[in-house]
C-alpha positions in Angstrom: 168.4 3.0 -85.2 171.5 2.0 -87.1 171.6 2.3 -90.8 172.1 -1.2 -92.5 175.8 -1.8 -93.0 176.8 0.8 -90.4 179.4 0.0 -87.8 176.6 1.0 -85.3 174.9 -2.3 -86.1 177.7 -4.1 -84.1 176.5 -2.5 -80.9 173.3 -3.3 -79.1 170.6 -0.6 -78.7 171.8 0.6 -75.2 175.4 1.0 -76.3 174.3 2.8 -79.5 172.3 5.2 -77.4 175.1 5.7 -75.0 177.6 6.4 -77.8 175.3 9.0 -79.4 174.8 10.6 -76.0 178.5 10.8 -75.0 179.6 12.0 -78.5 178.3 15.5 -77.7 181.4 16.4 -75.7 185.0 15.1 -75.2 185.4 15.3 -71.4 183.1 13.7 -68.8 183.5 13.4 -65.1 183.1 9.8 -64.0 179.9 10.6 -61.9 178.1 12.1 -64.9 179.1 9.1 -67.1 177.9 6.7 -64.4 174.5 8.4 -64.3 174.1 8.2 -68.1 175.2 4.5 -68.2 172.8 3.7 -65.4 169.9 5.2 -67.5 170.7 2.6 -70.2 171.1 -0.2 -67.7 174.9 -0.4 -68.3 177.9 -0.6 -65.9 180.3 2.2 -66.6 183.5 0.1 -66.9 181.8 -2.5 -69.0 180.3 0.1 -71.3 183.7 1.8 -71.7 185.3 -1.6 -72.5 182.5 -2.5 -75.0 182.8 0.9 -76.9 186.6 0.7 -76.9 186.5 -2.9 -78.4 184.1 -1.6 -81.0 186.4 1.3 -81.8 189.4 -1.0 -82.1 187.5 -3.3 -84.5 186.6 -0.3 -86.7 189.5 2.1 -86.3 192.3 0.2 -84.5 192.2 2.9 -81.7 190.4 3.4 -78.4 187.4 5.6 -78.3 187.4 6.4 -74.6 190.3 7.1 -72.3 189.4 6.3 -68.7 190.8 8.9 -66.3 189.6 11.9 -64.5 188.0 13.4 -66.5 187.1 10.6 -68.9 188.0 11.6 -72.5 185.9 10.6 -75.5 187.5 10.9 -78.9 184.5 12.5 -80.6 186.4 12.9 -83.9 187.2 9.2 -84.0 183.6 8.3 -83.3 182.5 10.5 -86.2 185.1 9.0 -88.5 183.9 5.5 -87.7 180.3 6.4 -88.2 181.0 8.1 -91.5 183.2 5.3 -92.9 180.5 3.3 -94.7 
């Protein structure tokens, strides 16, 4: 649950849960990320886009670099979440 005034409030519960889950490591193979997204009822590409848009709004930088492996900027995520 997002703390009132937290940037997390901008994300729905499924994207909040996904963010918390993927912040544990920087590199993910696509198949693993697809499995996690499916658990939250999210499409992988849409989830990446949503989290990157959120990141741009809060830090003017992408959170996730889609490649093989997929890179998650865990430091940036922590910065955004600790801003307010």
